[in-house]
Structure formats: structure tokens, C-alpha cells
N, C-alpha and C positions, 0 to 999 in steps of 0.2 A: 502493501500500500502505499505512495506519493503521501508527500508534505501535507500538497493541497487534499488530497483526500482524507486524510489524519484531521487537519484545520475542518475540515467542511463538518467533518463529524462529531467535531466537539464542539462547535456553533449550535449543532444539530440538538445535541445531548446536553448541552449547554441551556437553551432554548425549550427543553422537553420538561428539564429542572424546576428552570425558574417558571414554566405555566403552571406546573405540579403543587410548587409552594402557593403561588399566588392563587390559582383556582381553588383550592383545597383550603384556604386560610379565608378568601374571601366565603366560599361559602357556610365555611363554620362560623365568622362573624356575621354572616346574614344568618343563620338558625338560631343563633344565640338572642337574637333580638326579638324572634317570634315569640307568642304564646304557647308556653309548654302547657301548661293546666288552668283548667278555670273550675272554680269555688263558688257554687250558689251557695248562698247561709237567705232559707225562708225565712222571715219575715210575718205579724200577724195579717190576715185581710182586713182590707184591700191594698196593704202596700205593697209591690213587686218585692220580689227576692233581690239578695245583693248578690253582683255579681263582682269578683274577684279575679284577677288575671293573672298569670304570676308568668313571666318571659323564663327564658333559659339564663338572662341575666339577672334577674330579682330571685334563681332560686343560686344561682352558682356567681357572684357578682365577678371572679377571678377571669372568669370564661371569654369574653369579648374582650378585656385586657390583652390575654395569650394569644390570641386568634388575632389581634392587631398588630401585638409585636412579632408573629411568625408570618403577616403580611409583607409587616416591613421587611423583616429580613429576608424574604423570600425576593423582595429587588434589588436589597443589600450584596445577593451573590454577585449579579452584574458588575459589582464596583471594587469586590476583591480579587484576589489571584492566589495558586498556589498553596499554602499552608495554611493560610489564613482564611480561604474560603474554603476548606475542609475541615476545621476547627467551625465555621460560621454553619455547616451543615450539617454537624454533630448536634449544632444547639439547636438548631430549625428543628431538626428529628426528635429531640427531645422536649420542646416546648410543644410542638404540634400532636405528640403522642398525647402529653400532658390534654389539650384542647378534646382530642379523642378520647379521653379517661373522662372529662366534664360529659360529653355527650351519651358514652357508656352507662354514667351514673344514673343523666335523665331517663334514658329507658326502663331502667332497674329500680328506680326509686320510688317507696312508697309516697307518693303526693297527695294530698286530698281533693276529690275531687275530680272532674272529668279530665284525662290527659291525655293530650294529643303526644303519640310517639312519633310521628313523623320527623317533627322539629329535632329530637334529641339525637335519631339517627341518621340525620343530614349533620348534623355536629359532628357527628363519629365517622363518617364517611367525612368530610371535610378534613378534619384530623388525619385520618389516615395516610390521603392523596395527600396532605404537605407535607407528614412524615417521609411518604414515599420521594418524596423530592429532594427535603434536606438529606436524607440517610443517602439518598443517589449521590449528592454533589458531598458529600463525606467521603463515600468511596474512589470516585471518579473526578472529581472537579480540580482537583490540583492540576491534570493537564489540559484542561480547558482553556479557549483563548481569552486573555483578558481585554478589558474596554481599550481602545486605540490612544495613543501618545498624542493623537494631530493636535491638541489641546493643550498640551503641556507646554511650557516655556522648554524652551533648548536652554541648556548648562552654557556659561560663558565659556570661550576658553582662554588661557592665556594672554597669547597677545591682543584681544579684544579686552580685556579689563585693563592691560596696559596702557592701549591706546585713548583709554576713556580719560585717564588720568586719575590724582586722587579728587579732584571736583568733579568728577563724570565724565559728561561727553564733549567733546574740544568744539563743535561747531551749534549752532541752532539748525533746523532744516527748513528755513525760510528760503519759499519760491519752489521746493523741490517737490516730484510728484506725490500721489497720495498714496500709491504701494510703497515709496521709499519711508514716508512717516508709517506706515506700519510695519515696516522689517525693523525702522529703528523702534518703534515698541517692541518689538520682540529682542531685541538687542537689550531693552533695559534703560535705554536712553530716552529723555523727554525732548519728540521734536518741536514743542514749542519755549524751547528755555533760550534765551537770551545770551 
């Protein structure tokens, strides 16, 4: 397999892992905000019963917070590389398993009133999807491509630094073309300095 094919395969794996993390965490976050139980309290006639709904966040206050952190971590996979990306993958996997455990608790918990099992099940599914993406990142993410360095400022070489002198650039960019001004900014010079 050529280097280009490996790079394309790595990009594809990176895309799938990030999508798994984002879709799973987003699904779990959405499911955690839905009503998991409805409790009706009867009152004397002619008063209607009191309806009290409880969402997953009401039952487990930490659940949407963990899902949100997992969602943010899924995006952070794109900004990391190497060993840091693998560590982030392990962290994402563990957080997503905690989210899945919250969904599993909602499935088996003895909650008063009418219980909707679909939302805890979706929370469990979302946590498992995000965990798969996180652990996939931990196993394979070290070799995946990182964000490009296109927008990073290049390091100054020794001759450039010496020509600038101790007080900065030697002459202002008055009357020069726009691209030259941008190139001066890239070198760390101020094209407007007099």
C-alpha cells in the first residue's frame, strides 16, 4: 500500500471515528433532555390530576454534562495528533461509557409513574456509539493525519532575524503591493511601521 493510500485510509478512519463520537454524544445529549417518566398525582374532584414529568437530566443531573463533554471531545480529536490523540480517545471512551451507563440505569431504574424506555435506550445507544469512536481513536488514532499547518506562522530563520535588527524591521512597507505586506506580516514585521 502506498503512502497516499495509507493517508486516505487514515483520513477516512479519522472521519468515521469523529462522526461516531459526535453522533453518539449528540444522540445521548438529546435523549437525556427528553421526558423519561411522567407521574400523575390524583387530586379530589373536580381538580385535574397533577402531571409531573422528569427528564433524564432531572433523574441524573450529571448525564447531559458528560454527554456535552463527550461531544466537545469528539471535535477535539481533529485538533490533536499522536499520543495526545490516543489519550483523548481513551478519555472519550471512558466518558461515553459513563453516558451509556446512565442510559442503562434509566432502562432498569424503578421510577414512579409512567416510564418511557425509548429515551434511556437512545441514551445508551448514543453512549455506546461515542465509546466505539473514542476507543477506535485510542487504538488507531496515533497514525491518523493531523490538521494542516497551512495557517501556522513559519519559524524565523537566523538570517531573517539578524536582518530585522534589535528594533524590528529595517524599513516600512510604504508603497508596496498587498501581497508583500501580507508576506511581511507572515515574517512578523509590521508593514505600517515608520
